[in-house]
N, C-alpha and C positions, 0 to 999 in steps of 0.2 A: 504493500500500500504506500509506504513512504517512498520507496524507489520510484514508483509510478508518478507520485506527486512531484518528486524532485525532477524527473525527466520532463514532466509537463511544464514546470516552472522554467526549466532550462531552455526549452523550446521558445517560450514566450520571451525570455531574456535575449536569446539569439536573434529573434525577429526584431526586437527593439534596437539591438545594437546594429543590425543590418540597416535600419533606418538612419541611425547615427552615422554609419559609414558612408551611405549615399549622400547624406546631408553635408558631411565634411568634404566629400569628393566634389561638391558643386563649385568649389573655388579654392584658390591657393592662399588666400589672405590669412586663413587661420594658421597655416604653417609658418607664414612670415612672422607671426607674432610670438612664436615659441622662442625660448632662449637659445636652444640649439636644435639640431636636426632630429633628435631622438625623443624629446618630451615637449608637451604643451604646457604653457603656464596655466595655472588654475584660472587666471583672469580671462585668458583667451578661450579656455574651455567653456566657462560659464557664459561669456558674452555671446558665443556662437550657439550655445545650447541653453537658452534662458529658462527652459522648463526645469533645469537642474536645481535652480535656486529654491523654488518653493518645495521641492522634494527634500532638499537639505534642511529647510526650516521645519518641515513635518517630522523628519527623523530627529532633529534636535529637540523638539518638544517631547518625543517619546523617551529620549535618552535622559532628559532632565526631570521627567515625571517619575512617580512611583511605578515600579514594575507591574505590568499587566500580564499575568500568567496566561499562556496560550491554552486553547481548547482542543488542539489537534491531537488525535490519538496516534501515538507512535508505536509502530509494530517492532521497531528495533531502535537501538541507541544511535544517535548521530555520531559519526566518526570525524574527529577534528584533529588535524596535524598542525602544530605550531612550530615554526622554524625560527630558531635563534641563531642568526647567521655568523656572528662574530662576537668577540669579547666586548667590544664597544656596545653592541646591542644588549648583551646579557645583563649588563649593569642595571638597565632600566626595564628589562622585559619581565622580570619576576614579580614586581609589585603590580604591573599591569595584568599579568596572568592571574594572580590571586584575586584581584577585583573582578576580572572577567568571570572567574568561577562563581563568585558571589552572585553576580547578576544572572548568570545562567541558572543557578539554583533558584533564585527568586522568580525567574520566568518559568520554572518547573519544566525545563527542557532536559530530556534524558540524553546524555552524551558520553562519549569516551574521548579523552584528550591524550594525545601522544605528542611528546616533544622531541624535536631534533635539536640537540644542544651543542653549541660550539664551546670548546674549552681552550684555554691558552695552550698553544703547542699543537693544536689539531691541524693536520695538513689539509690542503684542498682535497686530496684524494680521499682522506678519511671522512671529510665533510660530505663529499658526494656519495660515498658508500652509506653513510648514516642517513642521508636524505632519501636515497633509493630504498633503504630498509623501511623508512617511514612511509613511503608511498606504497609499499607492500601491504600496509594497513588499509589500503583502499579508502582514503578519507573522502567524506562528502565535502569538506571545506579544508583548504590549506591557507594558513595565516603566515605571512612572511614579509620581511623587508627586502629591499633591493640594494643593500649596502656594498655588494661586490659584484663584479662581472660574472663570477661563477654562479652566484645565487640567481642572477637574472637569467642565465642560460637554463638553470634547473627549473625556474618558474615558467619559462617559455615552453619547456617540454610539457609541463602540466597543462598549460593553456591550450597547447596544440592538440593534446589528447581529448580534452573536453570532458573528462570524467569527474573532475573535482572542481568546485568553485573556489576561486582565489580571492582572498582579501589582502591587499597590499598595505602594509603599515609604514609609517614614517616617510610617506611620499604623497605630495599633493599636486604633482605634475603628471598627468596621464601620459603613458608611453605611446607615441604615434604608431610604432610598429605593431602594437597590440590592439588597434582599433577594431580589427576584424574578429578578434577573440578576446575581448576585454575582460579584465578581472571584474568580479562582482562589485568590488568597492576599493577605492583608494582612501585610506584614512591617514592624514598627516598634517602637520603644521605647515603654514606657508613659510618655508625655510628662507626663501629669498627676501620676503618682506621683513622677517625677523633679523636677518643679516644686515639689511639696510637700516633697521632701527638701531642695531648695535653700532653701525658706522656713524649714524647721526649723533648718537650719544657720545661716542668716543671723540668725534670731531668737536663737540661742544665743550669738552673739558680739558683738551690738550692743546698747547700752542702748535702753530704750524711747523716749527722746527723740531718737534718731539720725535724721537726715534720709535718707530712702530714696526713690530715684526709679526709674523703669522705662522702658526703651527697648523699645517693642513692635514687632511685625511688623504688616504690613497685616492687616486683618480677614480671618479665614479659619480653617481647621482648626488649623494649627500655632499661630497666635496664641492661639486659644481654649484649646488643650490646654496650652500652655506659659505664656504671659503671664497670661491670665486666671486660670489655676489658681494661679499664684504669688501674684497679688494677693489672690485669695480666701483662700488659706492664711495670708497675712500679716494680713488683716483678722480672720480667726478667732483670731489671736494678739494682737489689739488693736493692730495696726500700721496706720498710714495712710501712703499714698504722698504725698510732698511734691510730686511732679510725675510725670505720665505722658505720654510722647511716642510718638505713632504714627509710625513711620518708614516709609520705602519699602524697607526690608530691606537697604539698602546700608551698607557700612562708612563711606562719606563722610557719610551722613545722621546716623549715630550720632556721628561725630566732631564734626560741626557743632553738634549738640545739646549735647554736653558742653562744647565750647569756648564756647558762648554762656553756659552756666551759670558757667563759670570767669571769663569776661570781666565778668559781672555780679556777680562776687564772691559767688556763692550756690551753691557746689557741694554736691552731696549726699555724704554719707559713704559710702553704698553705692548703686551703680547696677545694677539688674537688667538684664542683657542677654539678650534672648530668642533669640539665635542666636549662633553663633561668628563670623559676619560682623559683626554688630553689636558683639560683644565686642572685635573687632579695632579698630574705630573708637573705642570707649570707651577702650581701653587706650592708643591712640596719643594721644588728647587728654589723658588723665591725665598721661602722660609729658611731652608738649610743654608743658603749662601748669603742670607741677610742682604739682599739687593733691593733697591727701591724700584722694582718693576711691579706692574699690575696686570691683571688679565680679566677675562669674563668666563662664565660657565653657561651650561645649557640645562641646568636643573636647580631646584631650590630646596635644600635640606638644611639641617642644623650645621652641617659642615660649611656650606656656602654662607650661611648667616655669620658664622665665626670669621670667615675670611673677609666678608664685607665689613665686619666690625674692626678687624685689625688692619684694613686698608690694602690687603693683597688683591682683593676682588673689588672691581668697581661697578660691575653690573652682571646680572644673571637672568636667566629665563625661568619663569614659573609656568609649567604646563598643567592643565587640568587632567591629571592621571585618571581620575574617576571617569570623566567624560570620555576619554580615549578608550578606556576598557569597556565601558558600558555600550558604546556605539557599536563595537564589534559583536557583542551579544545581541543587541537589538537588531542589528543587520541580519543576523542568522535567523532570528525569530520572524522578522518581516519577510524574509525570503521564503521561509517555509510556508507561511500563510498566504503568499502570493501578493503581498503589498508592493506597490511601486517604490523603487529605491533610487536615490541618486547614485551616480558612479563615483562621487567625490564627497568627502566630509572633512571639514577643517575644525578641529577642536579649539577651545579657547586657550589663550596664553597671555602672559603679561611680563614686562621687564621690571625687575626690582634692582634698585641701586642704593648705595649708601646715602645718596643725596635725596633722591626722590623715591619713596618706598614703593610706588606702583605706577608703571607707565604702560598703558594698553595701546 
């Protein structure tokens, strides 16, 4: 019964996406608005598909309301595969997963959750093998980010087979190459807009001759959306980076980079951290070498608050983890019951600084 319902909903979804593909194919202006040749900006996506906005609003109301348990009779448990693709993602994935479980329980959805987890030292080959073992679970839904080219290729294979529905996390820029077999949902912050807000804030508090460096992520979607967007925004304000370092996305790599600058007696006044993991390494090096550098972060916990208080951190991002978690659960419930869904959802976020407590 559930398999038949899922197949029926999948057919409806494919027909809807066929319309989207035809619509997008009617002109090239949409592609001209994308930041690069592989993804669409969320602004371009919504402006050319205006029906997405009211669907986002409807889903937002469900996410922020008390859970409404479904009335669907399940003949078997839903199978859900959650892919944690690297150590950088693992730091923030587990609180999200715990809240997701709470919402699924409140919605009274019967499900089995299997995780493919990346650990420090895991090779790409091991990650691929773990992923393939997870797919042997025959999941109804696959939840994954696209933080690496390897992960993108794995998700492309899932989309091509069309047996599992995919929810992409940490990305709010739909992939152009996937328009013919689109994921069920993209759930992510507007990373580019946030990076520009970071740049605006940094530009407002540092003199033009201040030395500014950047610790980047490996080349990929997140690096492009965050790091490149920050640098572009700084260049637009007449700022040049004194040093740009492409890291392997680990705390240790960021720590070693800043330590080397300190040992060479050439620290930057501000170091842009492209992730919370990199920020942790930068903060540790600043404290250990007692240098007058500052940085930013992409999360807000007691650790970040202490760093704000002692001056090592000048600004950080607070994301609504509960909203991020709940929207994934609500998406699954809405999909099962045949409700129309947006293809994109952007959770709430705010910047917090030592000077201005809240900047939305």
